[in-house]
N, C-alpha and C positions, 0 to 999 in steps of 0.2 A: 551483473546479471538481468538483475533482478527490474529493474528500472527500466531496462531496455523488455524485457517480454513485458510490463505495462504498460507500456508506447503503442509496442506492435499490437497489443490487445482491441486497447483503447481504437487503434485506427479501424482495425477490423469492426468493432462496433459503432463505430462514428459512419461509416461505407452506408449504415443501414441497410448491407443486403441480409435475407431471411435464406439466404441459398443455407441447405445442412454445412458446406462442406468452410463456407468461410465462419457461421457459428459458430464450429468444432474448431476452427484455426483459432478461433480468442480466446475459447473456451480450454486448448491446452497450453493460447502463450500463456495465461491466468491461471492454471497451473503449476505451473513453469517459476513464474516470478513468485505464486508462493512457495513452493515446496526449494525455491535458496532465501529466504528473507526470513520463515517461519524458524528454524536450529539459528539463525546467525545476529536476531533483531535482541531475543534476554540477554545474548553473550555480551554484546555488544552496552548496552543499557545496566547489567553488572559490572562489568570491566569499568566504563567511564564513570561510575557509581563511587563515593568514599567508601573506606569500611565500615562505617559504623551511620552508613550509610544504603545500603547496600539490599534488607531486605526490605525497605519500605520501596525501593528504587523497584525491584522485581512486584513488587506487590503492586505499586500504580502500574507500570507496565499492563498486566496482564486484567487490571482494573480498566484497562483502555482499550484495551484488547477487546473483553468480551461488552463491554461499551461499544467498537464498534464493530461486533456482531449484531448486536439488535439494532446500532440504526443504519446496517445493510440492508437489512430485511429489511425495515421498517419501508426507507425510500426502494430498494428495491418493486418491491409490490405498487409501493404508489406508483411509480414505472412506470408498470407492465399498465394501468391507464392511458400514463399521455409519453405514449413514445416520442412523439415529435420536439416534446423540451430535453431530450437526453444527450444528444447533443451539449445547448447547453452547459448540464447538468455535469458531464464529463470534462470540460474546457474549466468552470467554475473550481470542481476536484484538484485539474490538474495546476492550477495558478496557487491556491490553495497546499497541496500540496508543496509546489516545488519554493513556498516561499518562507514554509516549516522545515524543512530541508535543508534549506540556505544558511539557516541558524545555529544547526548544529553544528559540532567544530571539527577538526579535522584529523583524519587520522591517519599516523604517518604505513608503514608498510611494516613494522614492527610495533603496529595496532599503538603506541604512546599520542598523548594529543599532542600538534603541531597547535601551539598558542605563539 
């Protein structure tokens, strides 16, 4: 569900419309994506980690989360001055995200790895 919401939000933003309803729809889809992924991500990280590395995995997850928050604000502020480059940035971000996500292990319906 979260991936579909992010894709919908990106499509609204790439459209470049500055109408209130378009921007509100994009923000709504972004909020739905965050609400879907936020509680699930730390659970998945700790579930996939070995018992001895669970604390380290959770710490690294949260460090990466807050590093992303910092750089997200930094890049977002930069992009406010350069709206013509936003489509290129969103495309590169999507390619990077899919490249990273394709390397994740596949989980079965019971939450166990399918190796």
